[in-house]
C-alpha positions as a LaTeX table, in Angstrom:
\begin{tabular}{lrrr}
\hline
Residue & $x$ (\AA) & $y$ (\AA) & $z$ (\AA) \\
\hline
Met1 & $-0.01$ & 0.07 & 0.01 \\
Pro2 & 1.43 & 3.31 & $-1.05$ \\
Ser3 & 2.37 & 5.69 & 1.79 \\
Ala4 & 0.52 & 8.84 & 2.46 \\
Arg5 & 1.63 & 12.25 & 1.25 \\
Thr6 & 4.44 & 13.85 & 3.38 \\
Asp7 & 3.04 & 16.73 & 5.35 \\
Leu8 & 3.94 & 19.87 & 3.57 \\
Asp9 & 5.07 & 21.89 & 6.57 \\
Ile10 & 7.49 & 19.02 & 7.62 \\
Phe11 & 8.84 & 18.66 & 4.08 \\
Ala12 & 9.34 & 22.46 & 3.75 \\
Ala13 & 11.32 & 22.66 & 6.94 \\
Ser14 & 13.53 & 19.60 & 5.93 \\
Leu15 & 14.11 & 21.09 & 2.48 \\
Ala16 & 15.22 & 24.36 & 4.01 \\
Asp17 & 17.76 & 22.64 & 6.14 \\
Arg18 & 19.30 & 20.99 & 3.17 \\
Leu19 & 19.47 & 23.91 & 0.64 \\
Pro20 & 22.75 & 25.73 & 0.31 \\
Gly21 & 23.17 & 28.67 & 2.54 \\
Ala22 & 20.76 & 29.72 & 5.39 \\
Trp23 & 17.14 & 28.94 & 4.52 \\
Thr24 & 13.97 & 29.09 & 6.62 \\
Ser25 & 10.47 & 27.85 & 5.84 \\
Glu26 & 7.10 & 29.60 & 6.36 \\
Tyr27 & 4.04 & 27.47 & 6.23 \\
His28 & 0.62 & 28.95 & 5.21 \\
Arg29 & $-2.77$ & 27.38 & 5.73 \\
His30 & $-5.54$ & 28.72 & 3.57 \\
Leu31 & $-9.15$ & 28.69 & 4.71 \\
Thr32 & $-10.51$ & 29.80 & 1.43 \\
Tyr33 & $-9.40$ & 29.46 & $-2.23$ \\
Pro34 & $-8.68$ & 33.30 & $-2.72$ \\
Asp35 & $-6.35$ & 33.15 & 0.19 \\
Gln36 & $-3.73$ & 31.40 & $-1.85$ \\
Phe37 & $-3.65$ & 34.10 & $-4.54$ \\
Pro38 & $-1.47$ & 36.75 & $-2.84$ \\
Val39 & 1.57 & 34.36 & $-2.94$ \\
Ala40 & 0.57 & 32.62 & $-6.19$ \\
Glu41 & 0.70 & 35.92 & $-8.16$ \\
Gln42 & 4.30 & 36.39 & $-7.10$ \\
Ile43 & 5.46 & 33.04 & $-8.60$ \\
Trp44 & 8.09 & 33.61 & $-11.21$ \\
Asp45 & 7.09 & 30.81 & $-13.49$ \\
Ala46 & 5.40 & 30.53 & $-16.86$ \\
Gly47 & 4.62 & 26.81 & $-16.68$ \\
His48 & 2.91 & 24.21 & $-14.53$ \\
Val49 & 3.71 & 25.67 & $-11.06$ \\
Ser50 & 1.95 & 28.94 & $-11.79$ \\
Tyr51 & $-0.97$ & 27.01 & $-13.25$ \\
Ile52 & $-1.25$ & 24.75 & $-10.28$ \\
Ala53 & $-1.18$ & 27.66 & $-7.82$ \\
Thr54 & $-3.94$ & 29.48 & $-9.52$ \\
Glu55 & $-6.18$ & 26.79 & $-10.84$ \\
Phe56 & $-6.34$ & 24.30 & $-8.01$ \\
Val57 & $-7.54$ & 24.68 & $-4.53$ \\
Leu58 & $-4.50$ & 23.73 & $-2.58$ \\
Gly59 & $-5.47$ & 24.50 & 0.93 \\
His60 & $-1.84$ & 25.27 & 1.94 \\
Asp61 & 1.60 & 26.30 & 0.69 \\
Ala62 & 5.00 & 27.19 & 2.05 \\
Val63 & 7.63 & 29.81 & 1.16 \\
Leu64 & 11.19 & 29.16 & 1.76 \\
His65 & 13.35 & 32.26 & 2.54 \\
Gly66 & 16.99 & 32.13 & 1.66 \\
Pro67 & 20.14 & 34.39 & 1.56 \\
Asp68 & 20.12 & 37.66 & $-0.47$ \\
Gln69 & 16.29 & 37.81 & $-0.48$ \\
Gln70 & 15.76 & 34.58 & $-2.40$ \\
His71 & 12.29 & 33.17 & $-1.98$ \\
Leu72 & 10.98 & 29.76 & $-3.18$ \\
Tyr73 & 7.32 & 28.75 & $-3.39$ \\
Leu74 & 6.48 & 25.20 & $-2.34$ \\
Ala75 & 3.16 & 23.33 & $-2.78$ \\
Asp76 & 1.71 & 19.87 & $-3.14$ \\
Arg77 & 1.50 & 18.59 & $-6.81$ \\
Pro78 & $-2.24$ & 17.64 & $-7.32$ \\
Arg79 & $-2.97$ & 14.05 & $-8.09$ \\
Tyr80 & 0.77 & 13.06 & $-7.35$ \\
Pro81 & 0.95 & 12.30 & $-3.58$ \\
His82 & 4.65 & 11.65 & $-3.72$ \\
Gln83 & 5.71 & 14.88 & $-5.40$ \\
Phe84 & 5.78 & 18.68 & $-4.76$ \\
Val85 & 6.30 & 21.76 & $-6.96$ \\
Val86 & 8.87 & 24.39 & $-6.35$ \\
Ala87 & 9.28 & 27.77 & $-8.15$ \\
Pro88 & 11.12 & 31.11 & $-7.43$ \\
Leu89 & 9.18 & 34.12 & $-6.34$ \\
Glu90 & 9.62 & 37.46 & $-8.00$ \\
Pro91 & 11.99 & 39.81 & $-6.31$ \\
Asp92 & 10.23 & 41.69 & $-3.38$ \\
Asp93 & 11.91 & 45.09 & $-3.82$ \\
Ala94 & 10.12 & 48.43 & $-4.17$ \\
Ala95 & 12.68 & 49.47 & $-6.70$ \\
Ile96 & 11.70 & 46.67 & $-9.05$ \\
Lys97 & 8.91 & 47.59 & $-11.40$ \\
Pro98 & 6.99 & 45.63 & $-14.04$ \\
His99 & 9.01 & 47.03 & $-16.98$ \\
His100 & 12.30 & 45.63 & $-15.39$ \\
Phe101 & 11.03 & 42.16 & $-16.27$ \\
Asp102 & 10.83 & 42.95 & $-19.96$ \\
Gly103 & 13.00 & 40.56 & $-22.12$ \\
Ile104 & 13.80 & 38.26 & $-19.16$ \\
Asp105 & 12.82 & 34.68 & $-19.24$ \\
Glu106 & 11.16 & 33.33 & $-16.18$ \\
Pro107 & 13.35 & 31.00 & $-14.15$ \\
Asn108 & 10.49 & 28.67 & $-13.80$ \\
Gly109 & 9.91 & 25.90 & $-11.33$ \\
Ile110 & 10.23 & 22.13 & $-11.16$ \\
Val111 & 8.71 & 19.01 & $-9.71$ \\
Val112 & 10.62 & 17.40 & $-6.72$ \\
Pro113 & 9.95 & 14.09 & $-5.09$ \\
Asn114 & 9.05 & 13.81 & $-1.33$ \\
Asp115 & 12.69 & 13.10 & $-0.54$ \\
Pro116 & 14.12 & 16.36 & 1.03 \\
Ala117 & 17.75 & 15.36 & 0.17 \\
Arg118 & 16.92 & 14.70 & $-3.53$ \\
Gly119 & 14.59 & 17.50 & $-3.64$ \\
Ala120 & 17.22 & 19.98 & $-2.32$ \\
Ala121 & 19.80 & 18.69 & $-4.76$ \\
Leu122 & 17.40 & 19.19 & $-7.66$ \\
Ile123 & 16.64 & 22.77 & $-6.59$ \\
Ala124 & 20.31 & 23.63 & $-6.12$ \\
Arg125 & 21.16 & 22.33 & $-9.59$ \\
Arg126 & 18.14 & 23.32 & $-11.69$ \\
Val127 & 16.40 & 26.21 & $-9.98$ \\
Leu128 & 18.79 & 28.37 & $-8.02$ \\
Pro129 & 21.15 & 29.04 & $-10.87$ \\
Arg130 & 18.36 & 30.15 & $-13.24$ \\
Tyr131 & 16.88 & 32.06 & $-10.37$ \\
Glu132 & 20.05 & 34.00 & $-9.65$ \\
Gln133 & 20.67 & 34.67 & $-13.30$ \\
Ala134 & 17.13 & 36.20 & $-13.77$ \\
Arg135 & 17.42 & 38.19 & $-10.53$ \\
Gln136 & 20.73 & 39.80 & $-11.77$ \\
Ala137 & 19.15 & 40.59 & $-15.03$ \\
Val138 & 16.17 & 42.43 & $-13.34$ \\
Arg139 & 18.58 & 44.31 & $-11.10$ \\
Arg140 & 20.53 & 45.44 & $-14.15$ \\
Asn141 & 17.41 & 46.68 & $-15.81$ \\
Ala142 & 16.34 & 48.54 & $-12.70$ \\
Ala143 & 19.68 & 50.30 & $-12.43$ \\
Glu144 & 19.84 & 51.20 & $-16.17$ \\
Gln145 & 16.23 & 52.34 & $-16.46$ \\
Pro146 & 14.54 & 52.99 & $-13.19$ \\
Glu147 & 11.47 & 54.55 & $-14.70$ \\
Pro148 & 9.24 & 53.07 & $-17.53$ \\
Pro149 & 10.33 & 54.05 & $-20.96$ \\
His150 & 7.29 & 56.16 & $-21.86$ \\
Arg151 & 7.13 & 57.22 & $-25.45$ \\
Gln152 & 7.44 & 60.89 & $-26.06$ \\
Ala153 & 4.53 & 62.92 & $-27.47$ \\
Pro154 & 4.91 & 63.57 & $-31.26$ \\
Pro155 & 6.20 & 67.10 & $-32.21$ \\
Gln156 & 3.71 & 69.72 & $-33.23$ \\
Val157 & 3.54 & 70.31 & $-36.97$ \\
Ala158 & 2.17 & 73.33 & $-38.73$ \\
Arg159 & 1.16 & 71.51 & $-41.90$ \\
Val160 & $-1.18$ & 68.57 & $-42.05$ \\
Val161 & $-2.87$ & 66.44 & $-44.68$ \\
Thr162 & $-6.22$ & 65.16 & $-43.53$ \\
Leu163 & $-7.38$ & 62.05 & $-45.50$ \\
Thr164 & $-11.02$ & 61.43 & $-45.23$ \\
Trp165 & $-13.25$ & 58.33 & $-45.65$ \\
Tyr166 & $-16.37$ & 59.76 & $-47.25$ \\
Asp167 & $-19.84$ & 58.09 & $-46.85$ \\
Asp168 & $-19.71$ & 56.77 & $-50.47$ \\
Gly169 & $-16.46$ & 54.89 & $-49.78$ \\
Ala170 & $-14.20$ & 57.32 & $-51.41$ \\
Leu171 & $-10.93$ & 58.20 & $-49.71$ \\
Gly172 & $-9.15$ & 61.45 & $-50.32$ \\
Thr173 & $-8.77$ & 65.00 & $-49.32$ \\
Pro174 & $-9.75$ & 68.42 & $-50.81$ \\
Tyr175 & $-7.11$ & 69.83 & $-53.15$ \\
Ala176 & $-6.97$ & 73.19 & $-51.53$ \\
Arg177 & $-6.12$ & 71.60 & $-48.14$ \\
Val178 & $-3.03$ & 69.91 & $-49.44$ \\
Pro179 & 0.28 & 71.70 & $-49.02$ \\
Glu180 & 2.11 & 72.12 & $-52.20$ \\
Glu181 & 5.14 & 70.06 & $-50.99$ \\
Ala182 & 2.75 & 67.08 & $-50.31$ \\
Arg183 & 1.05 & 66.90 & $-53.74$ \\
Met184 & 3.73 & 64.95 & $-55.58$ \\
Thr185 & 3.82 & 62.50 & $-52.75$ \\
Leu186 & 0.15 & 61.82 & $-53.16$ \\
Tyr187 & 0.50 & 61.50 & $-56.93$ \\
Ala188 & 3.50 & 59.06 & $-56.45$ \\
His189 & 1.40 & 56.78 & $-54.29$ \\
Gly190 & $-1.64$ & 56.44 & $-56.41$ \\
Phe191 & $-3.82$ & 59.42 & $-55.51$ \\
Gln192 & $-5.59$ & 60.93 & $-58.47$ \\
Tyr193 & $-6.73$ & 64.50 & $-58.90$ \\
His194 & $-10.53$ & 64.86 & $-59.73$ \\
Pro195 & $-11.09$ & 68.42 & $-60.93$ \\
His196 & $-14.86$ & 68.20 & $-60.77$ \\
Gln197 & $-14.69$ & 67.17 & $-57.17$ \\
Ala198 & $-11.61$ & 69.51 & $-56.40$ \\
Ala199 & $-10.00$ & 66.65 & $-54.47$ \\
Phe200 & $-7.19$ & 63.99 & $-54.41$ \\
Leu201 & $-8.83$ & 60.60 & $-54.26$ \\
Leu202 & $-7.34$ & 57.12 & $-53.84$ \\
Pro203 & $-8.96$ & 54.71 & $-56.29$ \\
Ala204 & $-11.06$ & 51.93 & $-54.72$ \\
Ala205 & $-9.61$ & 49.55 & $-57.30$ \\
Tyr206 & $-6.42$ & 49.17 & $-55.18$ \\
Gly207 & $-8.58$ & 47.27 & $-52.62$ \\
Glu208 & $-8.53$ & 47.59 & $-48.80$ \\
Asp209 & $-5.09$ & 46.28 & $-48.34$ \\
Gly210 & $-3.58$ & 48.19 & $-51.17$ \\
Arg211 & $-4.98$ & 51.52 & $-49.91$ \\
Ala212 & $-3.82$ & 50.82 & $-46.56$ \\
Arg213 & $-0.26$ & 50.26 & $-47.74$ \\
Arg214 & $-0.39$ & 53.49 & $-49.81$ \\
Ile215 & $-1.67$ & 55.48 & $-46.83$ \\
Gln216 & 1.20 & 54.16 & $-44.70$ \\
Ala217 & 3.69 & 55.01 & $-47.32$ \\
Val218 & 2.28 & 58.51 & $-47.68$ \\
Ala219 & 2.42 & 59.07 & $-44.00$ \\
Leu220 & 6.03 & 57.96 & $-43.82$ \\
Arg221 & 7.11 & 60.17 & $-46.69$ \\
Leu222 & 5.27 & 63.26 & $-45.54$ \\
Ala223 & 6.66 & 62.76 & $-42.07$ \\
Glu224 & 10.09 & 63.10 & $-43.51$ \\
Lys225 & 9.04 & 66.54 & $-44.76$ \\
Gly226 & 7.60 & 67.63 & $-41.43$ \\
Ile227 & 4.02 & 67.17 & $-42.71$ \\
Gly228 & 1.47 & 65.39 & $-40.49$ \\
Val229 & $-1.22$ & 62.97 & $-41.71$ \\
Asn230 & $-4.66$ & 62.53 & $-40.13$ \\
Leu231 & $-7.20$ & 59.91 & $-41.16$ \\
Arg232 & $-10.79$ & 60.36 & $-40.22$ \\
His233 & $-14.39$ & 59.74 & $-41.37$ \\
Ala234 & $-16.37$ & 62.47 & $-42.91$ \\
Ala235 & $-18.72$ & 64.23 & $-40.53$ \\
Pro236 & $-22.27$ & 62.76 & $-40.77$ \\
Thr237 & $-24.65$ & 64.83 & $-42.74$ \\
Thr238 & $-27.58$ & 66.00 & $-40.76$ \\
Thr239 & $-30.88$ & 67.31 & $-42.17$ \\
Thr240 & $-32.47$ & 70.05 & $-40.31$ \\
Val241 & $-36.09$ & 69.59 & $-39.82$ \\
Pro242 & $-37.97$ & 72.83 & $-39.33$ \\
Pro243 & $-40.08$ & 72.87 & $-36.13$ \\
Ala244 & $-43.87$ & 72.21 & $-36.73$ \\
Ala245 & $-45.95$ & 75.32 & $-36.84$ \\
Pro246 & $-47.97$ & 75.68 & $-33.81$ \\
Pro247 & $-51.71$ & 74.98 & $-34.25$ \\
Thr248 & $-53.80$ & 77.93 & $-35.09$ \\
Ala249 & $-56.73$ & 78.54 & $-32.83$ \\
Ala250 & $-60.16$ & 77.88 & $-34.35$ \\
Arg251 & $-62.14$ & 81.01 & $-35.21$ \\
Gly252 & $-65.44$ & 81.45 & $-33.52$ \\
Thr253 & $-68.53$ & 81.38 & $-35.66$ \\
Val254 & $-69.94$ & 84.81 & $-36.43$ \\
Arg255 & $-73.62$ & 84.90 & $-35.93$ \\
\hline
\end{tabular}
């Protein structure tokens, strides 16, 4: 008959005693399913450990605290009574912000048997080196770019070409609104001048994708000349309905 699952709190303490350096264990009992989320959301894993911690009702877990602010998550592996899952936790540092994790692979977790000596050896060989490498990369990002790399607002431009989608499906702009320096660019990318409409129009024969490519090319070329490009729909036409005339009072009958 197979032996029962090893108690998590006992296993966590035994594991901490065998990891390299000074480690301690902290056991958590969860009365409700949401109670496990605060720690689960810190798991630095893109695989099965994060999935287990968020999708299964575990009832308890443990956190191992090691040197230099290293923290490992430990929990039962559902449906496998002789195994546990271990994964690093993200750095708990106020100076670390979400953008510092960009471009860094998660160190991820592993499955360990319910043998503390074997489990500690696997963690030391497979988890801790990846964990340290990822932590150092995050710290470098934090030192090099403390604040998020927000994009700057575009420069203000004095000249703008506004391309309009008209209600009949035509796409273009009034000729008089096009700066002289922009006209050849429109011609070069397929816009045609229609004198009777006094407008540059992009033929529908190019198709939706073809027109999109030409609009993008026009925007790039005009940006090089310091001319902005807007794209908008024509203002809806409204018909003004005059108010109804007030009813006239009936004239009395003259006797």
